ZATORGU-550853 format. One record per residue: residue number from 1; x, y, z of N, C-alpha, C in turn; residue in one letter. Coordinates in nm, 2 decimals. Each point is the difference from the previous one (the first is absolute). Layout:
NUM_X_Y_Z_X_Y_Z_X_Y_Z_A
...
//
This chain:
1_-0.25_-4.00_10.57_-0.08_-0.11_0.06_0.06_-0.13_-0.05_M
2_0.02_-0.10_0.09_0.06_-0.12_-0.04_-0.09_-0.12_0.05_S
3_0.01_-0.11_-0.08_-0.08_-0.11_0.04_0.06_-0.13_-0.07_T
4_-0.03_-0.11_0.06_0.05_-0.13_-0.05_-0.10_-0.06_-0.09_E
5_-0.12_0.06_-0.02_-0.11_-0.06_-0.07_0.03_0.01_-0.15_A
6_-0.06_-0.08_-0.08_0.01_0.01_-0.15_-0.07_0.12_-0.05_D
7_0.05_0.06_-0.11_-0.07_0.11_-0.06_-0.08_-0.04_-0.12_E
8_-0.12_0.05_-0.01_-0.09_-0.04_-0.11_-0.06_0.13_-0.05_V
9_-0.01_0.01_-0.14_-0.06_0.12_-0.06_-0.15_0.00_0.02_M
10_-0.05_0.11_0.04_-0.14_0.01_0.03_-0.08_0.00_-0.13_L
11_-0.10_-0.10_-0.01_-0.09_-0.01_-0.12_-0.14_0.03_0.05_K
12_-0.07_0.08_-0.07_-0.13_0.05_0.05_-0.11_-0.09_-0.05_L
13_-0.09_-0.05_0.09_-0.12_-0.07_-0.04_-0.10_0.09_-0.05_P
14_-0.10_-0.05_-0.08_-0.11_0.08_-0.05_-0.13_-0.07_0.04_I
15_-0.09_0.09_0.04_-0.13_-0.05_0.04_-0.01_-0.03_0.15_G
16_-0.10_-0.07_0.04_-0.02_-0.03_0.14_0.11_-0.11_0.04_K
17_0.06_0.02_0.12_0.10_-0.08_0.04_0.01_0.00_0.15_F
18_0.02_-0.12_0.06_0.01_-0.01_0.14_0.15_0.00_0.04_S
19_0.03_0.06_0.12_0.13_0.01_0.05_0.02_-0.08_0.13_T
20_-0.06_-0.12_0.00_0.02_-0.09_0.11_0.14_-0.06_-0.01_A
21_0.08_0.01_0.11_0.13_-0.05_0.00_0.00_-0.16_0.01_L
22_0.09_-0.06_-0.07_0.01_-0.15_0.01_0.02_-0.04_0.15_P
23_-0.06_-0.11_0.03_0.00_-0.06_0.14_0.15_-0.01_0.04_K
24_0.03_0.05_0.12_0.14_-0.02_0.05_0.10_0.11_-0.04_G
25_-0.05_0.09_-0.10_0.10_0.10_-0.04_0.01_0.12_0.10_Y
26_0.12_0.04_0.02_0.02_0.11_0.09_0.06_0.12_-0.08_T
27_-0.04_0.12_0.02_0.04_0.11_-0.07_0.15_0.02_0.02_T
28_0.07_0.06_-0.10_0.14_0.02_0.00_0.04_0.11_0.10_T
29_0.10_-0.02_0.08_0.05_0.10_0.09_0.09_0.09_-0.07_K
30_-0.04_0.13_-0.02_0.09_0.09_-0.07_0.09_0.08_0.10_H
31_0.12_0.02_-0.04_0.10_0.07_0.08_0.03_0.13_-0.06_E
32_-0.03_0.11_0.07_0.03_0.13_-0.05_0.11_0.07_0.07_Y
33_0.08_0.08_-0.07_0.11_0.07_0.06_-0.01_0.15_-0.04_S
34_0.01_0.09_0.09_0.00_0.14_-0.03_0.14_0.05_-0.03_E
35_0.02_0.06_-0.11_0.13_0.05_-0.04_-0.01_0.15_-0.03_I
36_0.12_0.07_-0.01_0.00_0.14_-0.04_-0.07_0.02_-0.13_D
37_-0.08_0.11_-0.01_-0.08_0.02_-0.13_0.09_0.04_-0.11_C
38_0.13_0.04_0.02_0.09_0.03_-0.10_0.07_-0.12_-0.06_N
39_-0.03_-0.12_0.05_0.07_-0.12_-0.04_-0.05_-0.03_-0.15_T
40_0.10_-0.03_-0.08_-0.03_-0.04_-0.14_0.06_-0.13_-0.04_L
41_0.09_-0.06_0.09_0.07_-0.12_-0.03_-0.08_-0.12_0.04_D
42_-0.11_-0.03_-0.07_-0.08_-0.12_0.04_0.04_-0.11_-0.10_Y
43_-0.02_-0.12_0.05_0.02_-0.12_-0.08_-0.12_-0.01_-0.10_S
44_0.02_-0.06_-0.11_-0.10_-0.01_-0.11_-0.13_-0.08_0.05_D
45_0.02_-0.09_0.10_-0.11_-0.08_0.04_-0.07_0.05_0.12_D
46_0.04_0.11_0.05_-0.07_0.06_0.12_-0.13_0.07_-0.04_Q
47_-0.10_-0.03_0.08_-0.13_0.08_-0.01_0.01_0.12_0.10_I
48_-0.01_0.12_-0.06_0.02_0.11_0.08_-0.12_0.09_0.01_I
49_-0.02_0.06_0.11_-0.11_0.10_0.02_0.07_0.14_0.02_F
50_-0.04_0.09_-0.09_0.07_0.13_0.01_-0.10_0.11_-0.03_T
51_0.03_0.12_0.07_-0.09_0.11_-0.02_0.07_0.10_-0.10_T
52_-0.07_0.04_-0.10_0.05_0.09_-0.10_-0.10_0.12_-0.01_L
53_0.06_0.13_0.00_0.13_0.03_0.05_0.02_-0.03_0.14_P
54_0.12_0.01_0.05_0.03_-0.03_0.14_-0.08_0.09_0.09_A
55_-0.04_-0.04_0.12_-0.09_0.07_0.09_0.05_0.13_0.04_R
56_0.14_0.02_0.01_0.05_0.12_0.05_0.01_0.11_-0.11_F
57_-0.03_-0.04_-0.13_0.01_0.09_-0.11_-0.11_0.10_0.01_D
58_0.03_0.13_0.01_-0.11_0.10_0.02_-0.08_0.02_-0.13_T
59_0.06_-0.03_-0.12_-0.07_0.01_-0.12_-0.12_-0.09_0.00_V
60_0.00_-0.10_0.08_-0.11_-0.10_-0.01_-0.12_0.04_0.09_A
61_0.02_0.10_0.08_-0.11_0.03_0.10_-0.12_0.05_-0.07_V
62_-0.12_-0.05_0.05_-0.13_0.04_-0.06_-0.08_-0.11_-0.04_G
63_-0.11_0.02_-0.07_-0.09_-0.10_-0.04_0.07_-0.10_-0.10_A
64_0.09_0.04_-0.07_0.07_-0.08_-0.09_0.14_-0.05_0.05_N
65_0.00_-0.03_0.13_0.12_-0.02_0.07_0.08_-0.12_-0.03_G
66_-0.04_-0.12_0.04_0.09_-0.12_-0.01_-0.07_-0.12_-0.06_W
67_0.08_-0.08_-0.06_-0.05_-0.13_-0.06_0.07_-0.11_0.07_S
68_-0.08_-0.10_0.05_0.05_-0.12_0.06_0.02_-0.10_-0.11_E
69_0.13_-0.04_-0.02_0.03_-0.08_-0.12_0.05_-0.14_0.05_C
70_-0.04_-0.10_-0.07_0.04_-0.14_0.01_0.08_-0.03_-0.12_L
71_0.13_-0.04_0.02_0.09_-0.03_-0.12_0.08_-0.12_0.03_M
72_0.05_-0.06_-0.10_0.10_-0.11_0.01_0.13_0.04_-0.04_K
73_0.10_0.00_0.10_0.13_0.05_-0.03_0.01_0.15_0.00_G
74_0.12_0.06_-0.01_0.01_0.14_0.00_0.02_0.07_-0.13_G
75_0.00_-0.08_-0.11_0.02_0.06_-0.13_-0.09_0.11_-0.04_K
76_-0.13_-0.03_0.02_-0.10_0.10_-0.04_0.00_0.12_0.09_D
77_0.03_-0.02_0.13_0.01_0.12_0.09_0.12_0.08_-0.04_K
78_0.11_-0.06_-0.03_0.12_0.08_-0.04_-0.04_0.08_-0.13_R
79_-0.07_-0.06_-0.09_-0.04_0.07_-0.12_-0.09_0.12_0.03_W
80_-0.09_-0.02_0.08_-0.10_0.11_0.04_0.08_0.12_0.06_I
81_0.09_-0.03_0.10_0.07_0.10_0.07_0.10_0.08_-0.09_L
82_0.03_-0.07_-0.12_0.10_0.07_-0.09_-0.07_0.08_-0.11_S
83_-0.13_0.01_0.01_-0.07_0.08_-0.10_0.03_0.15_0.02_R
84_0.02_0.07_-0.11_0.04_0.15_0.02_-0.11_0.07_0.08_P
85_0.05_0.07_0.10_-0.09_0.08_0.08_-0.08_-0.07_0.11_G
86_0.01_-0.13_0.00_-0.08_-0.07_0.10_0.04_0.04_0.15_F
87_-0.10_0.02_0.08_-0.14_0.01_-0.02_-0.05_0.14_-0.02_P
88_-0.04_0.04_-0.12_-0.04_0.13_-0.03_-0.15_0.02_0.05_C
89_-0.05_0.12_0.00_-0.13_0.03_0.05_-0.11_-0.06_-0.09_Y
90_-0.11_-0.04_0.07_-0.12_-0.05_-0.08_-0.08_0.12_-0.03_V
91_-0.03_0.04_-0.12_-0.08_0.12_-0.03_-0.14_-0.01_0.05_P
92_-0.05_0.11_0.05_-0.14_0.00_0.05_-0.06_0.14_-0.03_S
93_-0.13_0.01_0.01_-0.08_0.12_-0.02_-0.08_0.04_0.12_F
94_-0.01_0.13_0.02_-0.09_0.05_0.11_-0.09_0.10_-0.05_D
95_-0.13_-0.03_-0.01_-0.07_-0.12_0.04_0.03_-0.12_-0.10_P
96_-0.03_-0.12_0.04_0.02_-0.11_-0.09_-0.09_0.01_-0.12_P
97_0.05_-0.07_-0.11_-0.08_0.00_-0.12_-0.10_-0.12_-0.01_R
98_-0.02_-0.06_0.11_-0.09_-0.12_0.01_-0.07_0.01_0.13_Y
99_-0.11_-0.08_0.01_-0.06_-0.02_0.13_-0.07_-0.14_0.00_H
100_-0.01_-0.06_0.11_-0.06_-0.13_0.02_-0.15_0.01_0.03_I
101_-0.09_-0.07_-0.07_-0.14_0.00_0.02_-0.07_-0.12_-0.05_G
102_-0.13_-0.01_0.03_-0.08_-0.12_-0.04_0.00_-0.01_-0.15_P
103_0.02_-0.13_-0.05_0.00_-0.02_-0.14_-0.13_-0.07_-0.05_S
104_-0.04_0.03_-0.12_-0.12_-0.07_-0.05_0.02_-0.15_-0.02_K
105_0.13_-0.04_0.01_0.03_-0.15_-0.01_-0.01_-0.07_0.14_H
106_-0.03_0.08_0.10_0.00_-0.05_0.14_0.13_0.03_0.07_G
107_-0.01_0.02_0.13_0.12_0.03_0.07_0.05_0.14_-0.03_G
108_0.13_0.02_0.01_0.06_0.13_-0.02_0.07_0.01_-0.13_K
109_0.02_0.12_-0.05_0.08_0.02_-0.12_0.08_0.13_0.02_G
110_0.08_0.02_-0.10_0.08_0.13_0.00_-0.06_0.09_-0.11_L
111_-0.01_0.13_0.03_-0.07_0.09_-0.09_0.09_0.13_-0.02_F
112_-0.01_0.06_-0.12_0.08_0.12_-0.02_-0.06_0.11_0.08_A
113_0.08_0.08_0.07_-0.04_0.11_0.08_0.00_0.13_-0.08_A
114_0.05_0.00_-0.12_0.01_0.11_-0.09_0.01_-0.04_-0.14_C
115_-0.01_0.09_-0.10_0.02_-0.04_-0.14_0.15_-0.03_-0.01_D
116_0.03_-0.11_-0.07_0.14_-0.04_-0.02_0.03_-0.02_-0.15_I
117_0.11_0.06_-0.05_0.03_-0.01_-0.14_0.07_-0.13_-0.03_K
118_-0.01_-0.04_-0.13_0.06_-0.12_-0.04_0.15_0.00_0.03_Q
119_0.05_-0.11_0.05_0.14_-0.01_0.03_0.04_0.06_0.14_G
120_-0.09_0.08_0.06_0.04_0.06_0.13_0.01_-0.11_0.11_D
121_0.09_0.03_0.09_0.01_-0.08_0.12_-0.12_0.02_0.09_L
122_-0.06_-0.11_0.05_-0.11_0.01_0.09_0.04_-0.02_0.14_I
123_0.08_-0.10_0.03_0.07_-0.02_0.13_0.11_-0.10_-0.01_F
124_0.08_0.00_0.10_0.11_-0.10_0.00_0.00_-0.06_0.14_A
125_0.04_-0.12_0.01_-0.01_-0.07_0.13_0.10_-0.11_0.02_E
126_0.06_-0.01_0.11_0.09_-0.12_0.03_-0.09_-0.11_0.05_R
127_0.04_-0.13_-0.04_-0.07_-0.11_0.05_0.01_-0.02_0.15_P
128_-0.10_-0.05_0.06_0.01_-0.03_0.15_0.08_-0.13_0.02_V
129_-0.01_-0.09_-0.10_0.07_-0.13_0.01_0.04_-0.05_-0.14_I
130_0.11_-0.06_-0.01_0.06_-0.05_-0.13_0.04_-0.14_0.02_V
131_-0.05_-0.09_-0.09_0.04_-0.14_0.01_0.04_-0.05_-0.14_V
132_0.09_-0.10_-0.01_0.02_-0.06_-0.13_-0.11_-0.08_-0.05_P
133_-0.02_-0.01_-0.13_-0.10_-0.09_-0.06_0.02_-0.14_0.03_H
134_0.12_-0.05_0.00_0.04_-0.14_0.03_0.09_0.00_0.12_N
135_-0.05_-0.05_0.11_0.08_0.01_0.13_0.03_-0.14_0.04_T
136_0.13_-0.04_0.01_0.04_-0.13_0.06_-0.03_0.01_0.15_P
137_-0.08_-0.08_0.05_-0.03_0.00_0.14_0.04_-0.13_0.07_I
138_0.05_0.00_0.12_0.05_-0.12_0.07_-0.12_-0.09_0.04_P
139_0.01_-0.12_-0.05_-0.11_-0.10_0.04_0.06_-0.13_0.04_L
140_-0.08_-0.08_0.07_0.04_-0.14_0.03_-0.10_-0.09_-0.07_R
141_0.05_-0.06_-0.11_-0.09_-0.08_-0.08_0.06_-0.14_-0.01_I
142_-0.09_-0.10_-0.02_0.04_-0.14_-0.01_-0.05_-0.05_-0.13_T
143_0.06_-0.11_-0.06_-0.04_-0.05_-0.13_-0.14_-0.05_0.00_P
144_-0.06_-0.04_0.11_-0.14_-0.05_0.00_-0.11_0.10_0.01_N
145_0.04_0.13_0.00_-0.10_0.11_0.01_-0.06_0.02_-0.14_M
146_-0.13_0.02_0.00_-0.07_0.03_-0.13_0.02_0.15_-0.04_S
147_-0.03_0.03_-0.12_0.01_0.13_-0.05_-0.08_0.10_0.08_Q
148_-0.12_-0.04_0.03_-0.09_0.08_0.08_0.06_0.03_0.14_E
149_0.06_-0.10_0.06_0.06_0.02_0.13_0.12_0.10_-0.01_E
150_0.08_-0.02_-0.11_0.11_0.10_-0.01_-0.05_0.14_-0.03_I
151_-0.11_0.02_-0.07_-0.06_0.13_-0.02_-0.04_0.06_0.14_F
152_-0.06_-0.08_0.08_-0.05_0.04_0.13_0.12_0.05_0.08_S
153_0.11_-0.08_0.00_0.12_0.04_0.08_0.06_0.12_-0.05_I
154_0.01_0.01_-0.13_0.06_0.12_-0.07_-0.07_0.13_0.05_Q
155_-0.14_0.00_-0.01_-0.07_0.12_0.03_0.00_0.03_0.14_L
156_0.00_-0.09_0.09_0.00_0.02_0.14_0.14_0.06_0.04_I
157_0.11_-0.07_-0.05_0.13_0.05_0.04_0.03_0.13_-0.06_E
158_-0.05_0.03_-0.12_0.03_0.13_-0.06_-0.07_0.11_0.07_Y
159_-0.12_-0.03_0.05_-0.08_0.10_0.08_0.08_0.04_0.13_E
160_0.07_-0.10_0.05_0.08_0.02_0.13_0.12_0.09_-0.03_R
161_0.06_-0.02_-0.12_0.11_0.08_-0.04_-0.05_0.15_-0.03_V
162_-0.11_0.01_-0.07_-0.05_0.14_-0.02_-0.04_0.07_0.12_L
163_-0.04_-0.07_0.10_-0.04_0.06_0.13_0.11_0.08_0.06_Q
164_0.12_-0.05_-0.02_0.12_0.07_0.05_0.01_0.14_-0.07_Y
165_-0.02_0.01_-0.13_0.00_0.12_-0.07_-0.11_0.10_0.05_S
166_-0.12_-0.06_0.02_-0.11_0.09_0.04_0.02_0.05_0.14_V
167_0.06_-0.08_0.09_0.03_0.04_0.13_0.10_0.12_0.01_D
168_0.08_0.01_-0.11_0.10_0.11_0.00_-0.07_0.13_-0.05_R
169_-0.12_0.00_-0.05_-0.06_0.12_-0.05_-0.04_0.09_0.12_M
170_-0.01_0.13_-0.03_-0.05_0.10_0.09_-0.14_-0.04_0.04_L
171_-0.05_0.02_0.12_-0.14_-0.05_0.04_-0.10_0.05_-0.09_P
172_0.00_0.13_-0.05_-0.10_0.06_-0.08_0.00_-0.07_-0.14_Q
173_0.12_-0.03_-0.05_0.01_-0.07_-0.13_-0.05_-0.14_0.01_D
174_0.03_-0.07_0.11_-0.05_-0.14_0.02_-0.15_0.00_0.00_R
175_-0.06_0.10_0.07_-0.15_0.00_0.01_-0.06_0.03_-0.13_E
176_0.06_0.09_-0.08_-0.05_0.04_-0.13_0.02_-0.12_-0.10_A
177_0.10_-0.08_0.02_0.03_-0.12_-0.09_-0.12_-0.10_0.02_F
178_-0.04_-0.02_0.12_-0.10_-0.10_0.03_-0.14_0.05_-0.04_F
179_-0.01_0.13_-0.03_-0.13_0.05_-0.05_-0.02_-0.02_-0.15_E
180_0.11_-0.04_-0.07_-0.01_-0.02_-0.14_-0.08_-0.13_-0.03_L
181_-0.06_0.00_-0.12_-0.09_-0.11_-0.04_0.08_-0.13_-0.02_W
182_-0.06_-0.11_0.04_0.07_-0.13_-0.02_-0.10_-0.09_-0.08_N
183_0.04_-0.03_-0.12_-0.09_-0.08_-0.09_0.05_-0.15_0.01_S
184_0.10_-0.03_0.08_0.05_-0.14_0.00_-0.03_-0.06_0.14_H
185_-0.12_-0.01_0.03_-0.04_-0.05_0.14_-0.03_-0.15_-0.01_T
186_-0.01_-0.06_-0.12_-0.04_-0.14_-0.01_0.11_-0.09_-0.07_E
187_0.11_0.06_-0.03_0.10_-0.08_-0.07_0.13_-0.03_0.08_D
188_-0.02_0.01_0.13_0.11_-0.04_0.09_0.10_0.11_0.04_G
189_-0.02_0.12_-0.07_0.09_0.11_0.03_-0.04_0.06_0.14_S
190_0.10_0.03_0.08_-0.03_0.06_0.13_-0.04_0.15_-0.02_G
191_-0.04_0.06_0.11_-0.04_0.14_-0.01_0.10_0.10_-0.05_P
192_0.13_-0.03_0.01_0.11_0.09_-0.05_0.02_-0.03_-0.15_I
193_0.03_-0.13_-0.03_0.02_-0.04_-0.14_-0.12_0.03_-0.09_F
194_-0.12_-0.02_0.06_-0.12_0.02_-0.08_-0.01_0.15_-0.04_G
195_0.04_0.09_0.09_-0.01_0.14_-0.04_0.11_0.04_-0.09_R
196_0.12_-0.06_0.01_0.10_0.02_-0.10_-0.04_-0.05_-0.14_I
197_-0.06_-0.12_0.00_-0.04_-0.05_-0.13_-0.11_0.09_-0.06_R
198_-0.09_0.05_0.08_-0.11_0.08_-0.05_0.04_0.14_-0.05_T
199_0.10_0.06_0.08_0.03_0.14_-0.02_0.14_0.03_-0.06_N
200_0.08_-0.10_-0.01_0.14_0.02_-0.05_0.01_0.05_-0.14_G
201_0.09_0.09_-0.02_0.04_0.05_-0.14_0.14_-0.05_-0.03_I
202_0.02_-0.04_-0.12_0.13_-0.05_-0.04_0.11_0.10_0.00_G
203_0.12_-0.03_0.05_0.12_0.09_0.00_0.12_-0.09_-0.04_I
204_0.08_0.05_-0.09_0.12_-0.06_-0.04_0.12_0.07_0.07_N
205_0.08_-0.08_0.07_0.12_0.06_0.07_0.12_-0.08_-0.03_L
206_0.11_0.07_0.01_0.13_-0.07_-0.01_0.05_0.00_-0.14_G
207_0.13_-0.04_-0.02_0.06_-0.01_-0.13_-0.07_-0.10_-0.09_E
208_-0.05_-0.10_0.06_-0.07_-0.11_-0.08_-0.15_0.03_-0.02_D
209_-0.05_0.11_0.06_-0.14_0.03_-0.01_-0.09_-0.10_0.07_G
210_0.05_-0.04_0.12_-0.08_-0.10_0.08_-0.14_0.05_0.03_R
211_-0.10_-0.08_-0.01_-0.13_0.04_0.02_-0.04_0.00_0.14_Q
212_-0.06_0.11_0.05_-0.05_0.02_0.13_-0.14_0.05_-0.01_Y
213_-0.07_-0.01_0.11_-0.14_0.05_0.02_0.00_0.11_0.11_S
214_-0.05_0.12_-0.04_-0.01_0.10_0.10_-0.14_0.03_0.04_G
215_-0.03_0.01_0.13_-0.14_0.03_0.04_0.00_0.15_0.05_T
216_-0.10_0.07_-0.06_-0.01_0.15_0.03_-0.13_0.03_0.07_F
217_0.01_0.08_0.10_-0.12_0.03_0.08_-0.10_0.09_-0.07_L
218_0.05_0.09_-0.09_-0.08_0.09_-0.08_-0.04_-0.06_-0.13_I
219_0.10_-0.04_-0.07_-0.02_-0.06_-0.14_-0.09_-0.12_0.01_A
220_0.00_-0.07_0.11_-0.08_-0.12_0.01_-0.15_0.03_-0.01_S
221_-0.04_0.13_0.02_-0.14_0.04_0.00_-0.05_0.02_-0.15_R
222_0.09_0.00_-0.09_-0.04_0.01_-0.14_-0.06_-0.13_-0.05_M
223_-0.12_0.02_-0.06_-0.07_-0.12_-0.06_0.05_-0.02_-0.14_N
224_-0.05_-0.11_-0.06_0.05_-0.05_-0.13_-0.09_0.05_-0.11_H
225_0.06_0.03_-0.12_-0.07_0.01_-0.12_0.10_-0.04_-0.11_S
226_-0.05_-0.08_-0.10_0.08_-0.04_-0.12_0.03_0.12_-0.08_C
227_-0.07_0.11_0.02_0.03_0.13_-0.07_0.04_0.10_0.12_V
228_0.12_-0.02_0.04_0.04_0.08_0.12_0.02_0.15_-0.04_R
229_0.00_0.08_0.11_0.03_0.14_-0.02_0.12_0.05_0.08_N
230_0.07_-0.10_0.06_0.12_0.02_0.08_0.11_-0.10_-0.04_V
231_0.12_0.04_-0.02_0.11_-0.09_-0.02_0.11_0.04_0.10_Y
232_0.09_-0.09_0.02_0.11_0.03_0.09_0.13_-0.07_-0.03_G
233_0.10_0.04_0.07_0.13_-0.06_-0.01_0.07_0.02_0.14_F
234_0.10_-0.09_0.02_0.07_0.00_0.13_0.13_0.08_-0.02_F
235_0.01_0.10_0.09_0.12_0.09_0.00_0.10_-0.05_0.10_D
236_0.11_-0.05_-0.05_0.09_-0.06_0.09_0.07_0.09_0.10_E
237_0.03_0.13_-0.04_0.07_0.09_0.09_-0.08_0.04_0.12_S
238_-0.13_0.01_-0.01_-0.09_0.04_0.11_-0.07_-0.13_0.06_S
239_0.03_-0.11_-0.06_-0.07_-0.13_0.04_-0.15_0.02_0.01_F
240_-0.06_0.05_-0.11_-0.14_0.03_0.00_-0.06_-0.03_-0.13_S
241_-0.13_-0.03_0.00_-0.07_-0.02_-0.13_-0.07_0.14_-0.03_F
242_0.01_0.04_-0.13_-0.05_0.13_-0.04_-0.12_-0.03_-0.09_R
243_-0.11_0.06_0.03_-0.12_-0.02_-0.08_-0.04_0.12_-0.07_F
244_-0.02_-0.01_-0.14_-0.03_0.11_-0.09_-0.13_-0.03_-0.07_H
245_-0.05_0.11_-0.06_-0.13_0.00_-0.07_0.03_-0.05_-0.14_A
246_-0.08_-0.10_-0.04_0.01_-0.05_-0.14_-0.06_0.10_-0.10_V
247_-0.10_0.07_0.05_-0.08_0.09_-0.08_-0.05_0.12_0.09_R
248_-0.06_0.10_-0.05_-0.05_0.10_0.09_-0.11_-0.06_0.09_P
249_0.01_0.04_0.13_-0.10_-0.06_0.10_-0.07_0.12_0.06_I
250_-0.13_-0.01_0.01_-0.08_0.11_0.06_0.00_-0.03_0.16_K
251_-0.02_0.11_0.07_-0.01_0.00_0.15_-0.13_-0.09_0.03_A
252_0.02_-0.09_0.09_-0.11_-0.09_0.04_0.00_-0.13_-0.07_G
253_0.08_-0.01_-0.11_0.00_-0.13_-0.08_0.08_-0.10_0.08_E
254_-0.05_-0.13_0.00_0.07_-0.10_0.07_0.13_-0.04_-0.08_E
255_0.11_-0.03_0.07_0.13_-0.03_-0.05_0.01_-0.16_-0.01_L
256_0.04_-0.04_-0.12_0.01_-0.15_-0.02_0.14_-0.04_-0.05_Y
257_0.04_-0.11_0.04_0.12_-0.07_-0.06_-0.05_-0.13_-0.05_I
258_0.08_-0.07_-0.08_-0.04_-0.13_-0.05_0.08_-0.11_0.08_S
259_-0.08_-0.10_0.06_0.06_-0.10_0.08_0.06_-0.11_-0.09_Y
260_-0.03_0.00_-0.13_0.05_-0.11_-0.09_0.05_0.07_-0.12_V
261_0.07_-0.08_-0.08_0.06_0.05_-0.13_-0.12_0.04_-0.09_E
262_0.00_0.12_-0.04_-0.12_0.05_-0.08_0.00_-0.06_-0.14_S
263_0.11_-0.05_-0.05_0.00_-0.06_-0.14_-0.06_-0.14_-0.01_T
264_-0.03_-0.06_0.12_-0.05_-0.13_0.00_-0.15_0.00_-0.06_L
265_-0.04_-0.11_-0.06_-0.14_-0.01_-0.04_-0.10_0.01_0.12_P
266_-0.12_0.03_-0.03_-0.10_0.03_0.11_-0.01_-0.12_0.09_R
267_-0.02_-0.12_-0.06_-0.02_-0.12_0.08_0.12_-0.03_0.10_A
268_0.12_0.03_-0.05_0.11_-0.03_0.09_0.01_0.11_0.11_E
269_-0.03_0.12_-0.04_0.00_0.11_0.11_-0.11_-0.03_0.10_R
270_-0.12_-0.05_-0.04_-0.10_-0.03_0.10_0.04_-0.11_0.09_Q
271_0.07_-0.10_-0.06_0.04_-0.12_0.08_0.10_0.05_0.11_S
272_0.10_0.08_-0.04_0.10_0.05_0.10_-0.07_0.09_0.10_L
273_-0.09_0.08_-0.04_-0.07_0.09_0.10_-0.09_-0.07_0.10_L
274_-0.04_-0.12_-0.04_-0.09_-0.07_0.09_0.07_-0.03_0.14_A
275_0.13_-0.01_0.00_0.07_-0.02_0.12_-0.01_0.12_0.10_H
276_-0.04_0.11_-0.06_-0.02_0.12_0.09_-0.14_0.01_0.05_Y
277_-0.09_-0.09_-0.04_-0.13_-0.01_0.05_-0.10_0.09_-0.07_G
278_0.02_0.04_-0.12_-0.10_0.08_-0.08_0.01_-0.03_-0.14_F
279_-0.10_0.05_-0.08_-0.01_-0.01_-0.14_0.01_0.14_-0.06_K
280_0.09_0.02_-0.09_0.02_0.14_-0.05_-0.11_0.03_-0.10_C
281_-0.06_0.12_0.01_-0.10_0.05_-0.09_0.04_0.13_-0.06_N
282_0.13_0.01_-0.02_0.05_0.13_-0.07_-0.05_0.00_-0.14_C
283_0.03_0.11_-0.07_-0.05_0.02_-0.14_0.06_-0.11_-0.09_T
284_0.12_-0.05_0.02_0.06_-0.10_-0.08_-0.07_-0.13_0.02_R
285_-0.03_-0.03_0.13_-0.06_-0.14_0.03_-0.15_0.00_-0.03_C
286_-0.07_0.11_0.00_-0.14_0.00_-0.02_-0.04_0.03_-0.14_S
287_0.09_0.05_-0.08_-0.02_0.03_-0.14_-0.02_-0.12_-0.09_N
288_-0.10_0.00_-0.09_-0.02_-0.12_-0.08_0.09_-0.01_-0.12_T
289_0.08_0.11_-0.03_0.09_0.00_-0.11_0.11_-0.11_0.03_T
290_0.06_-0.05_-0.11_0.10_-0.10_0.01_0.11_0.05_0.09_S
291_0.06_-0.09_0.08_0.10_0.03_0.10_0.12_0.07_-0.07_D
292_0.04_-0.05_-0.12_0.11_0.06_-0.07_-0.03_0.15_-0.03_D
293_-0.12_0.03_-0.04_-0.03_0.14_-0.04_0.00_0.09_0.13_D
294_-0.05_-0.06_0.11_0.00_0.07_0.12_0.14_0.03_0.05_I
295_0.08_-0.10_-0.01_0.14_0.01_0.04_0.07_0.11_-0.08_L
296_-0.02_0.00_-0.13_0.06_0.10_-0.08_-0.04_0.14_0.04_W
297_-0.13_0.02_0.03_-0.05_0.13_0.04_0.05_0.04_0.14_N
298_0.01_-0.10_0.09_0.05_0.03_0.13_0.14_0.04_0.00_A
299_0.08_-0.07_-0.08_0.14_0.03_0.00_0.03_0.14_-0.06_L
300_-0.08_0.04_-0.10_0.01_0.13_-0.06_-0.05_0.11_0.10_D
301_-0.11_-0.04_0.08_-0.05_0.10_0.09_0.09_0.03_0.12_F
302_0.07_-0.11_0.04_0.08_0.01_0.12_0.14_0.03_-0.03_T
303_0.03_0.04_-0.12_0.14_0.03_-0.04_0.05_0.11_0.08_K
304_0.13_-0.01_0.06_0.06_0.10_0.08_0.11_0.07_-0.07_V
//
């Protein structure tokens, strides 16, 4: 994709925010070019949309098929394709070790479908969309624009860029993506970016460990607890996130991950979680014991 507009790093507003465009501003015209999926010789400043693994790869067929990825330059794509065994199979179980159902927290949650031992794999999943944490996006800005106006332009223009990735999804994946919860409806985030901010899980890719956010159709159903019972890691060769049991889990028990760093003090955790639209009432947050004591106990309890 090429453009003559200036590139600005996306900075995220917090709280209620209006996305009214400055008077007279016209959105940037993006130019897209379709090239062979085997192309690896991208310039460092190109914004590329790529499907990983490639659509024709039979290893990718199935529910864990493809990830629509937004990247800058080809360095990270070359690194991914050079991983040993890429793209290897994503492990799965028949029947699955989880099921989706109503949660006591409201909405849907993920539950154990059988007894699961500590350390066992529960499921693995490829992200439906992957985007970098900091994305230079083409903008047309002028010196007299306020910071609020620049925020508005950034969010609107980035949503238009993300739309191209979403349009590349399979129809059933696109429909499932828009069924995910969006807690960012009042801060200027569009329907796509809002869902990515709400459901994204951090992934490090490339030689430099560049930070990306992956959105998963199944894993996004897991609710939060500061005392999680599920941990995960990203497997580069299968391009999938693998979720394991922190401790023994009984059939019917809800599966939890932590949306924030569990070592943070209670007040800081609650502040970060407020952006998701809920207050955590897990055992660590509701216990009257000092936060340091609770943290010690939680770390000992969730040791893997």
